[in-house]
N, CA, C, O and the ligand as a Tripos MOL2 file, in Angstrom:
@<TRIPOS>MOLECULE
protein
  273   271    69     0     0
PROTEIN
NO_CHARGES

@<TRIPOS>ATOM
      1 N          13.4190  -70.4110  -10.5160 N.3       1 MET1
      2 CA         14.4300  -69.8400  -11.4040 C.3       1 MET1
      3 C          15.2410  -70.9190  -12.0840 C.2       1 MET1
      4 O          15.5930  -70.7990  -13.2580 O.2       1 MET1
      5 N          15.5400  -71.9840  -11.3370 N.am      2 LEU2
      6 CA         16.3380  -73.0680  -11.9230 C.3       2 LEU2
      7 C          15.5920  -73.7260  -13.0780 C.2       2 LEU2
      8 O          16.1950  -74.0560  -14.0990 O.2       2 LEU2
      9 N          14.2640  -73.9210  -12.9200 N.am      3 ASP3
     10 CA         13.4750  -74.5050  -14.0040 C.3       3 ASP3
     11 C          13.5450  -73.6260  -15.2620 C.2       3 ASP3
     12 O          13.6730  -74.1280  -16.3790 O.2       3 ASP3
     13 N          13.4610  -72.3360  -15.0610 N.am      4 ALA4
     14 CA         13.5370  -71.3980  -16.2030 C.3       4 ALA4
     15 C          14.8840  -71.5120  -16.8970 C.2       4 ALA4
     16 O          14.9600  -71.5020  -18.1250 O.2       4 ALA4
     17 N          15.9560  -71.6190  -16.1020 N.am      5 ALA5
     18 CA         17.2830  -71.7360  -16.6800 C.3       5 ALA5
     19 C          17.4360  -73.0520  -17.4330 C.2       5 ALA5
     20 O          18.0460  -73.0820  -18.5020 O.2       5 ALA5
     21 N          16.8900  -74.1460  -16.8910 N.am      6 LEU6
     22 CA         16.9670  -75.4370  -17.5630 C.3       6 LEU6
     23 C          16.1970  -75.4230  -18.8950 C.2       6 LEU6
     24 O          16.6670  -75.9670  -19.8940 O.2       6 LEU6
     25 N          15.0310  -74.8070  -18.8980 N.am      7 ILE7
     26 CA         14.2570  -74.7170  -20.1130 C.3       7 ILE7
     27 C          14.9930  -73.8570  -21.1320 C.2       7 ILE7
     28 O          14.9950  -74.1610  -22.3250 O.2       7 ILE7
     29 N          15.6070  -72.8010  -20.6670 N.am      8 ASN8
     30 CA         16.3780  -71.9380  -21.5530 C.3       8 ASN8
     31 C          17.5340  -72.6690  -22.1870 C.2       8 ASN8
     32 O          17.7900  -72.5160  -23.3820 O.2       8 ASN8
     33 N          18.2410  -73.4680  -21.3950 N.am      9 ALA9
     34 CA         19.3740  -74.2520  -21.9330 C.3       9 ALA9
     35 C          18.8660  -75.2820  -22.9710 C.2       9 ALA9
     36 O          19.4760  -75.4670  -24.0240 O.2       9 ALA9
     37 N          17.7640  -75.9290  -22.6560 N.am     10 ALA10
     38 CA         17.2160  -76.9070  -23.6050 C.3      10 ALA10
     39 C          16.8000  -76.2190  -24.8960 C.2      10 ALA10
     40 O          17.0030  -76.7550  -25.9850 O.2      10 ALA10
     41 N          16.2140  -75.0290  -24.7720 N.am     11 GLN11
     42 CA         15.8120  -74.3170  -25.9530 C.3      11 GLN11
     43 C          16.9860  -73.8620  -26.8110 C.2      11 GLN11
     44 O          16.9080  -73.8580  -28.0390 O.2      11 GLN11
     45 N          18.0730  -73.4790  -26.1480 N.am     12 ALA12
     46 CA         19.2920  -73.1020  -26.8930 C.3      12 ALA12
     47 C          19.7690  -74.3090  -27.7250 C.2      12 ALA12
     48 O          20.1670  -74.1530  -28.8800 O.2      12 ALA12
     49 N          19.7260  -75.4880  -27.1380 N.am     13 ALA13
     50 CA         20.1290  -76.6990  -27.8790 C.3      13 ALA13
     51 C          19.2110  -76.9450  -29.0650 C.2      13 ALA13
     52 O          19.6690  -77.3070  -30.1490 O.2      13 ALA13
     53 N          17.8840  -76.7420  -28.8530 N.am     14 GLU14
     54 CA         16.9220  -76.9210  -29.9360 C.3      14 GLU14
     55 C          17.1960  -75.9320  -31.0690 C.2      14 GLU14
     56 O          17.1270  -76.2950  -32.2430 O.2      14 GLU14
     57 N          17.5030  -74.7000  -30.7220 N.am     15 HIS15
     58 CA         17.7620  -73.6990  -31.7640 C.3      15 HIS15
     59 C          19.0120  -74.0610  -32.5640 C.2      15 HIS15
     60 O          19.0630  -73.8600  -33.7770 O.2      15 HIS15
     61 N          19.9990  -74.5860  -31.8840 N.am     16 TYR16
     62 CA         21.2130  -75.0450  -32.5730 C.3      16 TYR16
     63 C          20.8380  -76.1650  -33.5750 C.2      16 TYR16
     64 O          21.2630  -76.1590  -34.7300 O.2      16 TYR16
     65 N          20.0360  -77.1090  -33.0910 N.am     17 GLU17
     66 CA         19.6390  -78.2320  -33.9540 C.3      17 GLU17
     67 C          18.8230  -77.7550  -35.1440 C.2      17 GLU17
     68 O          18.9650  -78.2640  -36.2560 O.2      17 GLU17
     69 N          17.9640  -76.7660  -34.8960 N.am     18 ILE18
     70 CA         17.1080  -76.2370  -35.9790 C.3      18 ILE18
     71 C          17.9720  -75.6220  -37.0760 C.2      18 ILE18
     72 O          17.7120  -75.8340  -38.2600 O.2      18 ILE18
     73 N          18.9870  -74.8700  -36.6970 N.am     19 THR19
     74 CA         19.8560  -74.2730  -37.7150 C.3      19 THR19
     75 C          20.6010  -75.3570  -38.4900 C.2      19 THR19
     76 O          20.7180  -75.2750  -39.7120 O.2      19 THR19
     77 N          21.1040  -76.3730  -37.7860 N.am     20 ARG20
     78 CA         21.8260  -77.4250  -38.4740 C.3      20 ARG20
     79 C          20.9510  -78.2300  -39.4050 C.2      20 ARG20
     80 O          21.3100  -78.4420  -40.5640 O.2      20 ARG20
     81 N          19.7930  -78.6880  -38.9150 N.am     21 TYR21
     82 CA         18.8890  -79.4670  -39.7590 C.3      21 TYR21
     83 C          18.3700  -78.6450  -40.9110 C.2      21 TYR21
     84 O          18.1680  -79.1740  -42.0040 O.2      21 TYR21
     85 N          18.1450  -77.3360  -40.6900 N.am     22 GLY22
     86 CA         17.6910  -76.4780  -41.7860 C.3      22 GLY22
     87 C          18.7190  -76.4440  -42.9030 C.2      22 GLY22
     88 O          18.3710  -76.5380  -44.0800 O.2      22 GLY22
     89 N          19.9850  -76.3090  -42.5320 N.am     23 SER23
     90 CA         21.0370  -76.3230  -43.5460 C.3      23 SER23
     91 C          21.1240  -77.6570  -44.2510 C.2      23 SER23
     92 O          21.2600  -77.7170  -45.4730 O.2      23 SER23
     93 N          21.0460  -78.7250  -43.4790 N.am     24 LEU24
     94 CA         21.1470  -80.0720  -44.0790 C.3      24 LEU24
     95 C          20.0170  -80.3460  -45.0920 C.2      24 LEU24
     96 O          20.2350  -80.9440  -46.1460 O.2      24 LEU24
     97 N          18.8090  -79.8890  -44.7370 N.am     25 VAL25
     98 CA         17.6770  -80.0390  -45.6900 C.3      25 VAL25
     99 C          17.9760  -79.2810  -46.9820 C.2      25 VAL25
    100 O          17.7830  -79.8010  -48.0810 O.2      25 VAL25
    101 N          18.4510  -78.0430  -46.8330 N.am     26 ALA26
    102 CA         18.7480  -77.2520  -48.0210 C.3      26 ALA26
    103 C          19.8470  -77.8950  -48.8760 C.2      26 ALA26
    104 O          19.7390  -77.9500  -50.1010 O.2      26 ALA26
    105 N          20.8850  -78.3710  -48.2280 N.am     27 TRP27
    106 CA         21.9840  -78.9930  -48.9670 C.3      27 TRP27
    107 C          21.5540  -80.2700  -49.6550 C.2      27 TRP27
    108 O          21.9580  -80.5420  -50.7850 O.2      27 TRP27
    109 N          20.7310  -81.0580  -48.9720 N.am     28 ALA28
    110 CA         20.2480  -82.3020  -49.5850 C.3      28 ALA28
    111 C          19.4200  -81.9940  -50.8160 C.2      28 ALA28
    112 O          19.5260  -82.6880  -51.8270 O.2      28 ALA28
    113 N          18.5920  -80.9540  -50.7400 N.am     29 ARG29
    114 CA         17.7820  -80.5900  -51.9160 C.3      29 ARG29
    115 C          18.6650  -80.1130  -53.0650 C.2      29 ARG29
    116 O          18.4460  -80.4740  -54.2210 O.2      29 ARG29
    117 N          19.6680  -79.2950  -52.7320 N.am     30 GLN30
    118 CA         20.5670  -78.7930  -53.7680 C.3      30 GLN30
    119 C          21.3280  -79.8990  -54.4550 C.2      30 GLN30
    120 O          21.6900  -79.7830  -55.6260 O.2      30 GLN30
    121 N          21.5760  -80.9890  -53.7170 N.am     31 LEU31
    122 CA         22.2980  -82.1120  -54.2930 C.3      31 LEU31
    123 C          21.3590  -83.1180  -54.9770 C.2      31 LEU31
    124 O          21.7820  -84.1670  -55.4620 O.2      31 LEU31
    125 N          20.0710  -82.7560  -54.9960 N.am     32 GLY32
    126 CA         19.1020  -83.6350  -55.6440 C.3      32 GLY32
    127 C          18.7700  -84.8650  -54.8160 C.2      32 GLY32
    128 O          18.2650  -85.8520  -55.3520 O.2      32 GLY32
    129 N          19.0400  -84.8230  -53.5450 N.am     33 ARG33
    130 CA         18.7250  -85.9530  -52.6510 C.3      33 ARG33
    131 C          17.4610  -85.6810  -51.8670 C.2      33 ARG33
    132 O          17.4980  -85.5050  -50.6500 O.2      33 ARG33
    133 N          16.3480  -85.6460  -52.5640 N.am     34 ASN34
    134 CA         15.0930  -85.4050  -51.9000 C.3      34 ASN34
    135 C          14.7060  -86.5130  -50.9350 C.2      34 ASN34
    136 O          13.9420  -86.2860  -49.9970 O.2      34 ASN34
    137 N          15.2380  -87.7270  -51.1670 N.am     35 ASP35
    138 CA         14.9840  -88.8090  -50.2380 C.3      35 ASP35
    139 C          15.5950  -88.4800  -48.8700 C.2      35 ASP35
    140 O          14.9720  -88.7180  -47.8350 O.2      35 ASP35
    141 N          16.8060  -87.9380  -48.8720 N.am     36 CYS36
    142 CA         17.4280  -87.5280  -47.6150 C.3      36 CYS36
    143 C          16.7750  -86.2900  -47.0470 C.2      36 CYS36
    144 O          16.5740  -86.1720  -45.8390 O.2      36 CYS36
    145 N          16.4430  -85.3620  -47.9370 N.am     37 ALA37
    146 CA         15.8280  -84.1120  -47.4910 C.3      37 ALA37
    147 C          14.5300  -84.3520  -46.7300 C.2      37 ALA37
    148 O          14.2580  -83.6780  -45.7370 O.2      37 ALA37
    149 N          13.7490  -85.2840  -47.1800 N.am     38 SER38
    150 CA         12.4660  -85.5290  -46.5260 C.3      38 SER38
    151 C          12.6630  -86.1360  -45.1180 C.2      38 SER38
    152 O          11.8950  -85.8350  -44.2040 O.2      38 SER38
    153 N          13.6450  -86.9510  -44.9530 N.am     39 ILE39
    154 CA         13.9160  -87.5190  -43.6200 C.3      39 ILE39
    155 C          14.4450  -86.4200  -42.7070 C.2      39 ILE39
    156 O          14.0340  -86.3160  -41.5510 O.2      39 ILE39
    157 N          15.3450  -85.6130  -43.2170 N.am     40 LEU40
    158 CA         15.8940  -84.5230  -42.4170 C.3      40 LEU40
    159 C          14.8240  -83.5010  -42.0700 C.2      40 LEU40
    160 O          14.8340  -82.9200  -40.9850 O.2      40 LEU40
    161 N          13.8910  -83.2850  -43.0130 N.am     41 GLN41
    162 CA         12.8080  -82.3500  -42.7550 C.3      41 GLN41
    163 C          11.9300  -82.8250  -41.6240 C.2      41 GLN41
    164 O          11.4570  -82.0270  -40.8150 O.2      41 GLN41
    165 N          11.7110  -84.1360  -41.5670 N.am     42 LYS42
    166 CA         10.8980  -84.6830  -40.4510 C.3      42 LYS42
    167 C          11.5720  -84.3900  -39.1300 C.2      42 LYS42
    168 O          10.9110  -84.0030  -38.1660 O.2      42 LYS42
    169 N          12.8780  -84.5680  -39.0720 N.am     43 THR43
    170 CA         13.6180  -84.2870  -37.8390 C.3      43 THR43
    171 C          13.5600  -82.7790  -37.5240 C.2      43 THR43
    172 O          13.3750  -82.3820  -36.3740 O.2      43 THR43
    173 N          13.7220  -81.9590  -38.5600 N.am     44 LEU44
    174 CA         13.6150  -80.5190  -38.3500 C.3      44 LEU44
    175 C          12.2550  -80.1090  -37.7920 C.2      44 LEU44
    176 O          12.1650  -79.2590  -36.9060 O.2      44 LEU44
    177 N          11.2130  -80.7180  -38.3160 N.am     45 ASP45
    178 CA          9.8520  -80.4400  -37.8200 C.3      45 ASP45
    179 C           9.7200  -80.8600  -36.3540 C.2      45 ASP45
    180 O           9.0830  -80.1680  -35.5590 O.2      45 ASP45
    181 N          10.3240  -81.9940  -36.0060 N.am     46 GLU46
    182 CA         10.2710  -82.4400  -34.6030 C.3      46 GLU46
    183 C          10.9890  -81.4590  -33.6890 C.2      46 GLU46
    184 O          10.5170  -81.1600  -32.5930 O.2      46 GLU46
    185 N          12.1270  -80.9630  -34.1420 N.am     47 GLU47
    186 CA         12.8840  -79.9770  -33.3280 C.3      47 GLU47
    187 C          12.0530  -78.6980  -33.1160 C.2      47 GLU47
    188 O          12.0310  -78.1250  -32.0270 O.2      47 GLU47
    189 N          11.3850  -78.2800  -34.1730 N.am     48 LYS48
    190 CA         10.5490  -77.0750  -34.0500 C.3      48 LYS48
    191 C           9.3740  -77.2800  -33.1100 C.2      48 LYS48
    192 O           8.9750  -76.3710  -32.3820 O.2      48 LYS48
    193 N           8.8180  -78.5100  -33.1400 N.am     49 THR49
    194 CA          7.7250  -78.8200  -32.2260 C.3      49 THR49
    195 C           8.1980  -78.7750  -30.7720 C.2      49 THR49
    196 O           7.5170  -78.2350  -29.9010 O.2      49 THR49
    197 N           9.3650  -79.3470  -30.5310 N.am     50 VAL50
    198 CA          9.8940  -79.3200  -29.1580 C.3      50 VAL50
    199 C          10.1690  -77.8860  -28.7360 C.2      50 VAL50
    200 O           9.8970  -77.5160  -27.5940 O.2      50 VAL50
    201 N          10.7060  -77.0730  -29.6410 N.am     51 ASP51
    202 CA         10.9710  -75.6680  -29.3270 C.3      51 ASP51
    203 C           9.6800  -74.9590  -28.9330 C.2      51 ASP51
    204 O           9.6650  -74.1840  -27.9760 O.2      51 ASP51
    205 N           8.6210  -75.2140  -29.6490 N.am     52 LYS52
    206 CA          7.3350  -74.5730  -29.3270 C.3      52 LYS52
    207 C           6.8190  -75.0400  -27.9650 C.2      52 LYS52
    208 O           6.2720  -74.2440  -27.2010 O.2      52 LYS52
    209 N           6.9880  -76.2990  -27.6660 N.am     53 LYS53
    210 CA          6.5610  -76.8140  -26.3750 C.3      53 LYS53
    211 C           7.3420  -76.1990  -25.2520 C.2      53 LYS53
    212 O           6.7790  -75.8750  -24.2060 O.2      53 LYS53
    213 N           8.6470  -76.0300  -25.4510 N.am     54 LEU54
    214 CA          9.4770  -75.4040  -24.4250 C.3      54 LEU54
    215 C           9.0910  -73.9230  -24.2370 C.2      54 LEU54
    216 O           9.0810  -73.4220  -23.1120 O.2      54 LEU54
    217 N           8.7780  -73.2330  -25.3350 N.am     55 THR55
    218 CA          8.3240  -71.8600  -25.2330 C.3      55 THR55
    219 C           7.0320  -71.8050  -24.4450 C.2      55 THR55
    220 O           6.8520  -70.9330  -23.5940 O.2      55 THR55
    221 N           6.1570  -72.7080  -24.7170 N.am     56 SER56
    222 CA          4.8740  -72.7400  -24.0140 C.3      56 SER56
    223 C           5.0760  -72.9890  -22.5060 C.2      56 SER56
    224 O           4.4360  -72.3640  -21.6610 O.2      56 SER56
    225 N           5.9770  -73.9130  -22.2090 N.am     57 LEU57
    226 CA          6.2930  -74.1630  -20.7860 C.3      57 LEU57
    227 C           6.8500  -72.9250  -20.1230 C.2      57 LEU57
    228 O           6.4040  -72.5370  -19.0440 O.2      57 LEU57
    229 N           7.8250  -72.3030  -20.7670 N.am     58 ALA58
    230 CA          8.4780  -71.1460  -20.2020 C.3      58 ALA58
    231 C           7.4990  -69.9970  -19.9710 C.2      58 ALA58
    232 O           7.4970  -69.3610  -18.9170 O.2      58 ALA58
    233 N           6.6750  -69.7510  -20.9760 N.am     59 GLU59
    234 CA          5.7490  -68.6380  -20.8720 C.3      59 GLU59
    235 C           4.5900  -68.9570  -19.9510 C.2      59 GLU59
    236 O           4.0590  -68.0620  -19.2930 O.2      59 GLU59
    237 N           4.1950  -70.1970  -19.8930 N.am     60 GLY60
    238 CA          3.0060  -70.5680  -19.1620 C.3      60 GLY60
    239 C           3.1420  -70.6390  -17.6590 C.2      60 GLY60
    240 O           2.2270  -70.2530  -16.9320 O.2      60 GLY60
    241 N           4.2670  -71.1250  -17.1850 N.am     61 MET61
    242 CA          4.3480  -71.3090  -15.7470 C.3      61 MET61
    243 C           5.6830  -70.9770  -15.1160 C.2      61 MET61
    244 O           5.7310  -70.3980  -14.0310 O.2      61 MET61
    245 N           6.7480  -71.3300  -15.7690 N.am     62 VAL62
    246 CA          8.0350  -71.1930  -15.1230 C.3      62 VAL62
    247 C           8.4220  -69.7440  -14.8860 C.2      62 VAL62
    248 O           8.9090  -69.3980  -13.8090 O.2      62 VAL62
    249 N           8.2070  -68.8890  -15.8890 N.am     63 ASN63
    250 CA          8.5950  -67.4830  -15.7220 C.3      63 ASN63
    251 C           7.7450  -66.8160  -14.6280 C.2      63 ASN63
    252 O           8.2270  -65.9640  -13.8810 O.2      63 ASN63
    253 N           6.5020  -67.2150  -14.5540 N.am     64 LEU64
    254 CA          5.6570  -66.6510  -13.5000 C.3      64 LEU64
    255 C           6.1710  -67.0240  -12.1210 C.2      64 LEU64
    256 O           6.2000  -66.1930  -11.2130 O.2      64 LEU64
    257 N           6.5750  -68.2770  -11.9690 N.am     65 ARG65
    258 CA          7.0900  -68.7110  -10.6610 C.3      65 ARG65
    259 C           8.4230  -68.0460  -10.3610 C.2      65 ARG65
    260 O           8.7020  -67.6740   -9.2210 O.2      65 ARG65
    261 N           9.2470  -67.9010  -11.3970 N.am     66 ALA66
    262 CA         10.5650  -67.3010  -11.1820 C.3      66 ALA66
    263 C          10.4630  -65.8550  -10.7170 C.2      66 ALA66
    264 O          11.2960  -65.3680   -9.9530 O.2      66 ALA66
    265 N           9.4340  -65.1900  -11.1890 N.am     67 ALA67
    266 CA          9.2630  -63.7720  -10.8240 C.3      67 ALA67
    267 C           8.7560  -63.5680   -9.4270 C.2      67 ALA67
    268 O           8.9120  -62.4840   -8.8650 O.2      67 ALA67
    269 N           8.1420  -64.6020   -8.8390 N.am     68 SER68
    270 CA          7.5520  -64.4290   -7.5050 C.3      68 SER68
    271 C           8.5160  -64.7850   -6.3820 C.2      68 SER68
    272 O           8.1590  -64.6880   -5.2080 O.2      68 SER68
    273 FE         16.2540  -81.5910  -30.2100 Fe       69 FE269
@<TRIPOS>BOND
     1     1     2 1
     2     2     3 1
     3     3     4 2
     4     3     5 am
     5     5     6 1
     6     6     7 1
     7     7     8 2
     8     7     9 am
     9     9    10 1
    10    10    11 1
    11    11    12 2
    12    11    13 am
    13    13    14 1
    14    14    15 1
    15    15    16 2
    16    15    17 am
    17    17    18 1
    18    18    19 1
    19    19    20 2
    20    19    21 am
    21    21    22 1
    22    22    23 1
    23    23    24 2
    24    23    25 am
    25    25    26 1
    26    26    27 1
    27    27    28 2
    28    27    29 am
    29    29    30 1
    30    30    31 1
    31    31    32 2
    32    31    33 am
    33    33    34 1
    34    34    35 1
    35    35    36 2
    36    35    37 am
    37    37    38 1
    38    38    39 1
    39    39    40 2
    40    39    41 am
    41    41    42 1
    42    42    43 1
    43    43    44 2
    44    43    45 am
    45    45    46 1
    46    46    47 1
    47    47    48 2
    48    47    49 am
    49    49    50 1
    50    50    51 1
    51    51    52 2
    52    51    53 am
    53    53    54 1
    54    54    55 1
    55    55    56 2
    56    55    57 am
    57    57    58 1
    58    58    59 1
    59    59    60 2
    60    59    61 am
    61    61    62 1
    62    62    63 1
    63    63    64 2
    64    63    65 am
    65    65    66 1
    66    66    67 1
    67    67    68 2
    68    67    69 am
    69    69    70 1
    70    70    71 1
    71    71    72 2
    72    71    73 am
    73    73    74 1
    74    74    75 1
    75    75    76 2
    76    75    77 am
    77    77    78 1
    78    78    79 1
    79    79    80 2
    80    79    81 am
    81    81    82 1
    82    82    83 1
    83    83    84 2
    84    83    85 am
    85    85    86 1
    86    86    87 1
    87    87    88 2
    88    87    89 am
    89    89    90 1
    90    90    91 1
    91    91    92 2
    92    91    93 am
    93    93    94 1
    94    94    95 1
    95    95    96 2
    96    95    97 am
    97    97    98 1
    98    98    99 1
    99    99   100 2
   100    99   101 am
   101   101   102 1
   102   102   103 1
   103   103   104 2
   104   103   105 am
   105   105   106 1
   106   106   107 1
   107   107   108 2
   108   107   109 am
   109   109   110 1
   110   110   111 1
   111   111   112 2
   112   111   113 am
   113   113   114 1
   114   114   115 1
   115   115   116 2
   116   115   117 am
   117   117   118 1
   118   118   119 1
   119   119   120 2
   120   119   121 am
   121   121   122 1
   122   122   123 1
   123   123   124 2
   124   123   125 am
   125   125   126 1
   126   126   127 1
   127   127   128 2
   128   127   129 am
   129   129   130 1
   130   130   131 1
   131   131   132 2
   132   131   133 am
   133   133   134 1
   134   134   135 1
   135   135   136 2
   136   135   137 am
   137   137   138 1
   138   138   139 1
   139   139   140 2
   140   139   141 am
   141   141   142 1
   142   142   143 1
   143   143   144 2
   144   143   145 am
   145   145   146 1
   146   146   147 1
   147   147   148 2
   148   147   149 am
   149   149   150 1
   150   150   151 1
   151   151   152 2
   152   151   153 am
   153   153   154 1
   154   154   155 1
   155   155   156 2
   156   155   157 am
   157   157   158 1
   158   158   159 1
   159   159   160 2
   160   159   161 am
   161   161   162 1
   162   162   163 1
   163   163   164 2
   164   163   165 am
   165   165   166 1
   166   166   167 1
   167   167   168 2
   168   167   169 am
   169   169   170 1
   170   170   171 1
   171   171   172 2
   172   171   173 am
   173   173   174 1
   174   174   175 1
   175   175   176 2
   176   175   177 am
   177   177   178 1
   178   178   179 1
   179   179   180 2
   180   179   181 am
   181   181   182 1
   182   182   183 1
   183   183   184 2
   184   183   185 am
   185   185   186 1
   186   186   187 1
   187   187   188 2
   188   187   189 am
   189   189   190 1
   190   190   191 1
   191   191   192 2
   192   191   193 am
   193   193   194 1
   194   194   195 1
   195   195   196 2
   196   195   197 am
   197   197   198 1
   198   198   199 1
   199   199   200 2
   200   199   201 am
   201   201   202 1
   202   202   203 1
   203   203   204 2
   204   203   205 am
   205   205   206 1
   206   206   207 1
   207   207   208 2
   208   207   209 am
   209   209   210 1
   210   210   211 1
   211   211   212 2
   212   211   213 am
   213   213   214 1
   214   214   215 1
   215   215   216 2
   216   215   217 am
   217   217   218 1
   218   218   219 1
   219   219   220 2
   220   219   221 am
   221   221   222 1
   222   222   223 1
   223   223   224 2
   224   223   225 am
   225   225   226 1
   226   226   227 1
   227   227   228 2
   228   227   229 am
   229   229   230 1
   230   230   231 1
   231   231   232 2
   232   231   233 am
   233   233   234 1
   234   234   235 1
   235   235   236 2
   236   235   237 am
   237   237   238 1
   238   238   239 1
   239   239   240 2
   240   239   241 am
   241   241   242 1
   242   242   243 1
   243   243   244 2
   244   243   245 am
   245   245   246 1
   246   246   247 1
   247   247   248 2
   248   247   249 am
   249   249   250 1
   250   250   251 1
   251   251   252 2
   252   251   253 am
   253   253   254 1
   254   254   255 1
   255   255   256 2
   256   255   257 am
   257   257   258 1
   258   258   259 1
   259   259   260 2
   260   259   261 am
   261   261   262 1
   262   262   263 1
   263   263   264 2
   264   263   265 am
   265   265   266 1
   266   266   267 1
   267   267   268 2
   268   267   269 am
   269   269   270 1
   270   270   271 1
   271   271   272 2
@<TRIPOS>SUBSTRUCTURE
     1 MET1         2 RESIDUE 1 A MET
     2 LEU2         6 RESIDUE 1 A LEU
     3 ASP3        10 RESIDUE 1 A ASP
     4 ALA4        14 RESIDUE 1 A ALA
     5 ALA5        18 RESIDUE 1 A ALA
     6 LEU6        22 RESIDUE 1 A LEU
     7 ILE7        26 RESIDUE 1 A ILE
     8 ASN8        30 RESIDUE 1 A ASN
     9 ALA9        34 RESIDUE 1 A ALA
    10 ALA10       38 RESIDUE 1 A ALA
    11 GLN11       42 RESIDUE 1 A GLN
    12 ALA12       46 RESIDUE 1 A ALA
    13 ALA13       50 RESIDUE 1 A ALA
    14 GLU14       54 RESIDUE 1 A GLU
    15 HIS15       58 RESIDUE 1 A HIS
    16 TYR16       62 RESIDUE 1 A TYR
    17 GLU17       66 RESIDUE 1 A GLU
    18 ILE18       70 RESIDUE 1 A ILE
    19 THR19       74 RESIDUE 1 A THR
    20 ARG20       78 RESIDUE 1 A ARG
    21 TYR21       82 RESIDUE 1 A TYR
    22 GLY22       86 RESIDUE 1 A GLY
    23 SER23       90 RESIDUE 1 A SER
    24 LEU24       94 RESIDUE 1 A LEU
    25 VAL25       98 RESIDUE 1 A VAL
    26 ALA26      102 RESIDUE 1 A ALA
    27 TRP27      106 RESIDUE 1 A TRP
    28 ALA28      110 RESIDUE 1 A ALA
    29 ARG29      114 RESIDUE 1 A ARG
    30 GLN30      118 RESIDUE 1 A GLN
    31 LEU31      122 RESIDUE 1 A LEU
    32 GLY32      126 RESIDUE 1 A GLY
    33 ARG33      130 RESIDUE 1 A ARG
    34 ASN34      134 RESIDUE 1 A ASN
    35 ASP35      138 RESIDUE 1 A ASP
    36 CYS36      142 RESIDUE 1 A CYS
    37 ALA37      146 RESIDUE 1 A ALA
    38 SER38      150 RESIDUE 1 A SER
    39 ILE39      154 RESIDUE 1 A ILE
    40 LEU40      158 RESIDUE 1 A LEU
    41 GLN41      162 RESIDUE 1 A GLN
    42 LYS42      166 RESIDUE 1 A LYS
    43 THR43      170 RESIDUE 1 A THR
    44 LEU44      174 RESIDUE 1 A LEU
    45 ASP45      178 RESIDUE 1 A ASP
    46 GLU46      182 RESIDUE 1 A GLU
    47 GLU47      186 RESIDUE 1 A GLU
    48 LYS48      190 RESIDUE 1 A LYS
    49 THR49      194 RESIDUE 1 A THR
    50 VAL50      198 RESIDUE 1 A VAL
    51 ASP51      202 RESIDUE 1 A ASP
    52 LYS52      206 RESIDUE 1 A LYS
    53 LYS53      210 RESIDUE 1 A LYS
    54 LEU54      214 RESIDUE 1 A LEU
    55 THR55      218 RESIDUE 1 A THR
    56 SER56      222 RESIDUE 1 A SER
    57 LEU57      226 RESIDUE 1 A LEU
    58 ALA58      230 RESIDUE 1 A ALA
    59 GLU59      234 RESIDUE 1 A GLU
    60 GLY60      238 RESIDUE 1 A GLY
    61 MET61      242 RESIDUE 1 A MET
    62 VAL62      246 RESIDUE 1 A VAL
    63 ASN63      250 RESIDUE 1 A ASN
    64 LEU64      254 RESIDUE 1 A LEU
    65 ARG65      258 RESIDUE 1 A ARG
    66 ALA66      262 RESIDUE 1 A ALA
    67 ALA67      266 RESIDUE 1 A ALA
    68 SER68      270 RESIDUE 1 A SER
    69 FE269      273 GROUP 0 **** ****
């Protein structure tokens, strides 16, 4: 159960970062700073990748163990 809670907390942080980087990418584009937007987009993509990995971990093993 503790592992599931830790993964959940990590995922909450990733979701927070995804919303922030998503906004920053949009604002950079609106300001015509595509140079900044592309760097921020890379970070946003990394955050989404980590989120998917955490989801995979949670669904794959931790929730099953927590339920038993
Ligand atoms: Fe992150």
